[in-house]
N, C-alpha and C positions, 0 to 999 in steps of 0.2 A: 533529604527532607521531602516528605509527601505533602502536597498542597491540595486540600479539598476546596472546591469552588463554591461560591454562593450561587443561588439560582440566577441572579443577574449576570454573573460571570459566565455561567454555562450558556446563557443566551447570546452573549458576545462571542463565545467560542463557536456557537452554532453558525453565526454569520460568517466567520472565517472558514469554517468547514464547508459551508455551502458554496462559498466562492471557489474553493478548490474543486468541488463537484462541477460547478459551471465551467471552470477552466478545462477540466478533463472532458466535458461534453463538447467544448469547442475543438479540442484536439481530435476527438473521435470523428468529427465532421470532415477532417482533411486527410486522415490516414489513408495511404494507398501505396502500392508498389512504386518504387522510383522516388519516393519522398525522402529527402535527407533529414536525418534526425535533428540537425541544427535548426531546420525550419520549424520544427515543433517547439523548440526552445524559444525561438524568436516570437512565435505566435503567443505562447503562454506568457512570456514576460510582458508583452504589450497589453494583453487582456487583463492581467493582474494589475498593472499600473493604471490602466484606464478605469478600473473599478476601485480605485482609492486604497490599494494595498501594495505591499512590496513582497517579492519572492523571498521565502524563508531561507532557501538553500544557497543563494548567491553569496559567495565569500564566507559561508559558514565553515569555519576551520580551514579556510582556503579553497573550498570547493569552487571551481571556476565557471559554473553554469547556473542557469536559473531554475531548471528542473532536472530530473533524472530520467534517462531513457535506457532501459536495460533490455537488450535484444537477445533472444534465444538462450544461450548458455550463460549469459550475464544474469546474476542473481539480483543484485542491487548495485546502486551507485554508478551506473553506466553514464559515460559522458556523451551528450549530444555532439554530433560531428558531421563530417561530409559523407559518412556511410549512408547508403540508401536502403530502404526497406525492400524486401523481395517477397514474392508470392510464397506463402507457407511460413513466413516468419511469425514469431510471437514477440510482442514488445510490452514490457511493463513500464508504465509512465507514472512516476511518483512526483507529486506536486505539493509544495508547501507555501503558505502565504502568512503574512502578518497584517492583521487589520484590527483596529481598536485595541492594539497592544497584545492581542492574543493570536496564537498560531492555529492554523488548520493544516492538516498533513495527512493525505491519504493517496492510495495508489490503485491502479486498475490495469489488468493485462488484456491486451487486444490481440486477436488473431487476424493476420493480414492474408486475405485470399483463402486458398484451399490449404488445409493442413491435414495431417494424418489423424485417424481416429484416436491413435495413441496420445497425440498431443492434445486433442480436444478433450479427452477424458481427464488429462492432467489439469487443464485449465478449469474444467467443470468441478472437479473434486476439490481443488484448492479454494475456489470461490465458495463452494458449499462449506468447507471447513471453517472459513471465516465466520460464517453465521452460526455454525455449531459452537464455536468458541464464544461468540457474542451472547448466545443463550445462557452461558455460565456467568456472565458479567453482571451479577445482581447482588444486592446487599445480602450478606451472610455466607456467600460462597467464598472460596479462597482462590488466590492467584493461580495455584497449581491446577485448579479445576478447568480454567481456560486452556492452559497449555496441554493438559491431558486430553481434553476433548479434541483439540486440533491435531495433536499427534496421533491419536487413535484413529481418527477419520482418515488420515492420509496413509499411515503405515499399514492399514488393512488392505490398501491397494498396492503396497510394495514400494511406495515413494520414500525418498529421503527427506527428512525434516531438518532443515538447516539449524544448527546449534550456535553458530558463531555470531549471528545477528538476530536481534529480537525486537519486539515492540517496546513501548515506553509510555510513561506519563506525558501529559501535554498540557500546556498552559501559556504563561508569559515566556517561558523557555520552550524550545522545540523538544528538548529531551529532559524530562523531569523523572524523578523516581515515581513509581517503581519500574524496573525492567519487566517486560511481559514476554517470557519465553513461549515459543510455540510447541513446547514439550513440557512434561511435568508429571507429578504424582497427584492423584486425586486427594483432596483434603489437606494439601500442604501449602505453605507459603502465607503471604499476607491475607488477613481477613478483609474482604471488600466492604467498603463503607460508602454511603450515599455521596454523590457529587465528586467522586474521584473520576477524572477524565483520562482515558487511555487510548493510545493508538495501537489497535490490535492488527497484526500484519503477518499472516502466514507466508513464509518463503519456502516453497516446496519444489524439490528436484525430481525429475523423472527417474534419475538413477540414484547414486549414493548421496549421502548428506554432506560429504566433505567439499569444501570450497577453498579458493585461494585468492589473494589480492594481487592485482597486477602491479607493475613497477610504478604506475602513476600514483599509487598509494590509495586509490579509491575503488577502481573497478573490481567487483567481486565476481568470479566465475566458478562454475562447477568444476571440480577436479577431473571428472570423467568426460567433460565436454557435452554432457547431455543437457537438454533444456531445463529451465527453471521458471516458475510462475510465482507472482507476487500480487496479493490483494491486501488492501488496508482500509479500515474505517476508523473514524473518531467516535468513541463510545463513552457515554456517561453512566456510571453505576447508579442504578435506581432500585427501589424495592419491586420485586416481582418480575420486572422486565427492563432490560437495558434500554437507554435512550440513545439511538444512533444519530449523531449530530450531522454527519455527512449523508449524502444521498446519491445512490447509484441510478436512480430513475432517469434523470436527464442524460446520463452517460449511456445507459442502455437504449434509450430512444434514439440518440444520435448513432449508436452502433447499428441498430436495426435499419436506419435510413441510409447508411453508407454501404453501397453495393460492394465495396472493396474489403469489407470486414465480414468475418464469419461469426455469427451469433452462436454462443455456446449455451 
């Protein structure tokens, strides 16, 4: 079932989405080589609780952590742990919160220290493709228009567009209908109507699109071992131009101010 929100509900969802943005900006301040990813999880959990919300991911279908940290060839659903970040790593941090009964859920990929131009281009292109997709998230377009735009932007560069995991509707449940693939046919799928809220999240591989799930039942890696990048925004369908509920501005500011991060 698809739930269209009232304007009042959309504003509540914006509060949740912006708390995720603030959490990601706090994380951006501490990222550095030598930092254990479990420390990122600890910081995020404390910040979310201090701001009157709870982490969406903790115990969701048994997920054992508060946030998701996916390093290098991990596409999504990576576990925070004792592993430490290294110079040249990329890390996608995915955060979800519940506040005022509504979920916020989005992600950002950071570059630790110096990385190759090949990696920087992948990060830059994936981030660009998120906004290319968002440009299609308006009343009267179709779901396939979003996926087609993201797919086309990335495949022109020879990248693999992950098929096994997709974006989704968002609201009082973290995963609502419809699913939002990062691939598709222009003019196909659900007609987009006002106040449908979507989590649009391209997951793009440097190599091939194929992935596999580790024995832990969660961690998703690229089959060819090449890096993957993940960006995500919470978006409300509107006439003429989509309303982006989340905000990368504080994240990008923290990124620029952290000498250990490479701004793409």
